[in-house]
TORPA-4810 file (N, C-alpha, C, O; in nm, 3 decimals):
<nodes>
NODE_1_4.694_7.378_7.285_4.768_7.522_7.300_4.784_7.567_7.431_4.888_7.617_7.473_X
NODE_2_4.654_7.544_7.512_4.663_7.585_7.616_4.777_7.514_7.723_4.831_7.571_7.817_X
NODE_3_4.791_7.413_7.692_4.913_7.325_7.754_5.048_7.373_7.730_5.134_7.366_7.818_X
NODE_4_5.069_7.419_7.619_5.199_7.456_7.572_5.236_7.609_7.625_5.357_7.632_7.632_X
NODE_5_5.162_7.698_7.657_5.163_7.815_7.690_5.227_7.819_7.868_5.306_7.905_7.909_X
NODE_6_5.184_7.735_7.929_5.229_7.729_8.067_5.379_7.688_8.072_5.451_7.725_8.166_X
NODE_7_5.426_7.612_7.971_5.578_7.545_7.965_5.666_7.659_7.948_5.761_7.662_8.027_X
NODE_8_5.658_7.758_7.861_5.759_7.856_7.857_5.756_7.974_7.962_5.848_8.055_7.976_X
NODE_9_5.639_7.972_8.035_5.633_8.017_8.158_5.716_7.976_8.260_5.787_8.051_8.327_X
NODE_10_5.708_7.850_8.271_5.777_7.782_8.387_5.938_7.797_8.349_6.023_7.825_8.434_X
NODE_11_5.963_7.779_8.235_6.090_7.787_8.190_6.168_7.913_8.222_6.284_7.915_8.264_X
NODE_12_6.084_8.029_8.194_6.144_8.152_8.210_6.143_8.200_8.373_6.209_8.293_8.419_X
NODE_13_6.052_8.110_8.446_6.080_8.125_8.568_6.201_8.051_8.637_6.265_8.095_8.732_X
NODE_14_6.219_7.944_8.580_6.333_7.879_8.624_6.487_7.956_8.583_6.586_7.964_8.656_X
NODE_15_6.471_8.007_8.446_6.581_8.072_8.416_6.596_8.190_8.526_6.702_8.203_8.587_X
NODE_16_6.498_8.265_8.548_6.503_8.381_8.652_6.570_8.316_8.777_6.675_8.364_8.819_X
NODE_17_6.517_8.215_8.834_6.575_8.166_8.962_6.717_8.121_8.950_6.799_8.130_9.041_X
NODE_18_6.741_8.070_8.829_6.885_8.012_8.829_6.986_8.132_8.825_7.099_8.129_8.874_X
NODE_19_6.928_8.244_8.757_6.999_8.369_8.753_7.040_8.434_8.873_7.153_8.475_8.899_X
NODE_20_6.902_8.440_8.965_6.909_8.480_9.093_7.011_8.403_9.193_7.084_8.454_9.278_X
NODE_21_6.994_8.278_9.162_7.082_8.184_9.261_7.227_8.203_9.207_7.310_8.206_9.298_X
NODE_22_7.274_8.216_9.086_7.392_8.267_9.043_7.455_8.381_9.093_7.573_8.389_9.127_X
NODE_23_7.364_8.475_9.095_7.414_8.613_9.135_7.421_8.595_9.287_7.523_8.642_9.339_X
NODE_24_7.339_8.540_9.364_7.364_8.537_9.517_7.498_8.433_9.527_7.575_8.445_9.622_X
NODE_25_7.517_8.342_9.435_7.656_8.269_9.476_7.761_8.355_9.429_7.864_8.345_9.496_X
NODE_26_7.766_8.433_9.338_7.837_8.528_9.305_7.896_8.638_9.433_8.011_8.668_9.464_X
NODE_27_7.777_8.676_9.484_7.806_8.765_9.584_7.871_8.710_9.722_7.944_8.776_9.796_X
NODE_28_7.831_8.576_9.742_7.898_8.521_9.834_8.031_8.485_9.824_8.110_8.478_9.919_X
NODE_29_8.056_8.459_9.699_8.201_8.438_9.674_8.288_8.556_9.685_8.403_8.557_9.729_X
NODE_30_8.221_8.658_9.638_8.285_8.800_9.652_8.321_8.844_9.816_8.416_8.913_9.853_X
NODE_31_8.230_8.788_9.890_8.253_8.822_10.042_8.335_8.725_10.084_8.410_8.760_10.175_X
NODE_32_8.344_8.600_10.042_8.435_8.493_10.094_8.573_8.542_10.057_8.660_8.549_10.143_X
NODE_33_8.595_8.577_9.928_8.710_8.603_9.871_8.785_8.749_9.913_8.906_8.769_9.899_X
NODE_34_8.696_8.839_9.962_8.731_8.958_9.984_8.868_8.987_10.084_8.947_9.077_10.059_X
NODE_35_8.881_8.896_10.201_8.986_8.902_10.280_9.106_8.848_10.204_9.217_8.899_10.220_X
NODE_36_9.091_8.767_10.138_9.186_8.703_10.051_9.269_8.803_9.959_9.391_8.806_9.944_X
NODE_37_9.178_8.880_9.906_9.216_8.966_9.802_9.287_9.092_9.872_9.385_9.148_9.824_X
NODE_38_9.217_9.134_10.007_9.303_9.231_10.049_9.419_9.188_10.116_9.516_9.264_10.118_X
NODE_39_9.424_9.070_10.175_9.557_9.024_10.226_9.677_9.012_10.104_9.797_9.026_10.128_X
NODE_40_9.616_8.982_9.963_9.712_8.961_9.865_9.745_9.108_9.844_9.866_9.133_9.837_X
NODE_41_9.667_9.203_9.834_9.719_9.326_9.780_9.804_9.392_9.903_9.896_9.468_9.871_X
NODE_42_9.783_9.373_10.020_9.848_9.395_10.137_9.993_9.355_10.137_10.083_9.426_10.183_X
NODE_43_10.012_9.225_10.078_10.154_9.165_10.077_10.215_9.212_9.969_10.336_9.234_9.975_X
NODE_44_10.134_9.239_9.839_10.207_9.282_9.752_10.278_9.441_9.759_10.389_9.466_9.711_X
NODE_45_10.201_9.533_9.822_10.234_9.652_9.836_10.348_9.640_9.952_10.450_9.705_9.933_X
NODE_46_10.338_9.572_10.056_10.452_9.572_10.154_10.565_9.506_10.093_10.674_9.535_10.141_X
NODE_47_10.562_9.422_9.997_10.689_9.358_9.933_10.747_9.447_9.852_10.869_9.464_9.852_X
NODE_48_10.653_9.525_9.763_10.707_9.650_9.677_10.778_9.745_9.772_10.896_9.771_9.748_X
NODE_49_10.731_9.788_9.854_10.813_9.898_9.957_10.922_9.834_10.012_11.018_9.910_10.019_X
NODE_50_10.949_9.693_10.064_11.064_9.667_10.103_11.164_9.633_9.988_11.285_9.637_10.009_X
NODE_51_11.116_9.603_9.875_11.213_9.602_9.789_11.277_9.736_9.745_11.399_9.747_9.734_X
NODE_52_11.197_9.829_9.722_11.223_9.966_9.700_11.345_10.022_9.799_11.451_10.078_9.773_X
NODE_53_11.283_9.983_9.925_11.391_10.016_10.021_11.515_9.974_10.022_11.609_10.049_10.049_X
NODE_54_11.530_9.838_9.990_11.655_9.774_9.974_11.723_9.826_9.879_11.842_9.849_9.904_X
NODE_55_11.669_9.859_9.741_11.725_9.917_9.619_11.788_10.059_9.679_11.907_10.089_9.663_X
NODE_56_11.710_10.130_9.740_11.757_10.274_9.783_11.887_10.264_9.866_11.986_10.334_9.847_X
NODE_57_11.872_10.157_9.969_11.973_10.139_10.065_12.103_10.085_9.980_12.205_10.144_10.016_X
NODE_58_12.122_10.001_9.890_12.218_9.967_9.819_12.264_10.061_9.730_12.382_10.041_9.700_X
NODE_59_12.208_10.170_9.670_12.242_10.276_9.611_12.330_10.370_9.690_12.445_10.402_9.660_X
NODE_60_12.250_10.415_9.809_12.333_10.496_9.927_12.432_10.438_9.959_12.535_10.504_9.955_X
NODE_61_12.440_10.304_10.000_12.573_10.221_10.065_12.697_10.251_9.973_12.803_10.301_10.012_X
NODE_62_12.660_10.205_9.824_12.737_10.210_9.717_12.820_10.347_9.712_12.943_10.345_9.697_X
NODE_63_12.739_10.476_9.727_12.812_10.587_9.693_12.873_10.629_9.824_12.970_10.704_9.828_X
NODE_64_12.814_10.580_9.934_12.889_10.613_10.054_13.049_10.553_10.069_13.155_10.612_10.092_X
NODE_65_13.018_10.414_10.046_13.167_10.334_10.034_13.232_10.383_9.911_13.352_10.357_9.910_X
NODE_66_13.190_10.444_9.808_13.291_10.479_9.693_13.344_10.602_9.742_13.460_10.633_9.715_X
NODE_67_13.261_10.683_9.821_13.348_10.839_9.861_13.446_10.811_9.968_13.520_10.903_10.002_X
NODE_68_13.455_10.716_10.016_13.564_10.672_10.124_13.700_10.675_10.058_13.714_10.638_9.941_X
NODE_69_13.805_10.720_10.136_13.935_10.686_10.086_13.966_10.558_10.091_13.895_10.473_10.144_X
NODE_70_14.083_10.535_10.033_14.139_10.374_10.013_14.226_10.371_10.153_14.324_10.445_10.159_X
NODE_71_14.197_10.302_10.245_14.259_10.267_10.384_14.401_10.230_10.365_14.503_10.280_10.414_X
NODE_72_14.385_10.121_10.276_14.528_10.056_10.277_14.630_10.121_10.199_14.746_10.090_10.229_X
NODE_73_14.613_10.208_10.102_14.721_10.296_10.049_14.750_10.410_10.130_14.870_10.436_10.133_X
NODE_74_14.673_10.491_10.202_14.699_10.627_10.251_14.775_10.592_10.370_14.782_10.481_10.421_X
NODE_75_14.832_10.700_10.408_14.903_10.695_10.532_14.821_10.775_10.606_14.713_10.808_10.556_X
NODE_76_14.854_10.820_10.734_14.791_10.916_10.818_14.780_11.080_10.800_14.695_11.161_10.835_X
NODE_77_14.903_11.090_10.732_14.918_11.243_10.661_14.821_11.247_10.561_14.749_11.347_10.555_X
NODE_78_14.803_11.123_10.451_14.711_11.134_10.351_14.559_11.150_10.393_14.476_11.212_10.326_X
NODE_79_14.533_11.080_10.527_14.394_11.098_10.580_14.381_11.234_10.620_14.290_11.305_10.578_X
NODE_80_14.477_11.277_10.706_14.455_11.411_10.756_14.449_11.522_10.636_14.368_11.612_10.652_X
NODE_81_14.504_11.522_10.554_14.491_11.611_10.447_14.337_11.581_10.375_14.263_11.676_10.349_X
NODE_82_14.305_11.461_10.350_14.174_11.425_10.298_14.049_11.479_10.390_13.938_11.511_10.346_X
NODE_83_14.087_11.483_10.511_13.981_11.515_10.606_13.973_11.680_10.619_13.871_11.738_10.658_X
NODE_84_14.087_11.743_10.584_14.081_11.901_10.571_14.032_11.942_10.455_13.953_12.036_10.462_X
NODE_85_14.062_11.890_10.331_14.006_11.895_10.222_13.864_11.878_10.200_13.805_11.952_10.121_X
NODE_86_13.799_11.780_10.267_13.653_11.745_10.265_13.583_11.842_10.360_13.474_11.885_10.322_X
NODE_87_13.629_11.881_10.472_13.551_11.964_10.553_13.579_12.110_10.526_13.498_12.188_10.576_X
NODE_88_13.682_12.163_10.454_13.699_12.291_10.425_13.614_12.322_10.278_13.595_12.438_10.241_X
NODE_89_13.571_12.216_10.210_13.509_12.220_10.078_13.368_12.232_10.120_13.301_12.306_10.048_X
NODE_90_13.309_12.181_10.214_13.172_12.186_10.260_13.156_12.305_10.371_13.047_12.327_10.423_X
</nodes>
């Protein structure tokens, strides 16, 4: 019986040391991967901002060009009248 009791103690000790080694390995992995995670999040946020800016610019340009008169159909007098109406309204 005395020979059997030290055996489980060694197993418990080896389990503790394995868990400690795994936790150290996890910490090292977290430290090693943290710049990658930071870079990935910066790229995601930057891309999101760029696509939002592009979408906003598309909408603004659409409304800008849709508010312009048709140059092929209008004459000079028509442009003059459109300019007077536009500036007298605002």
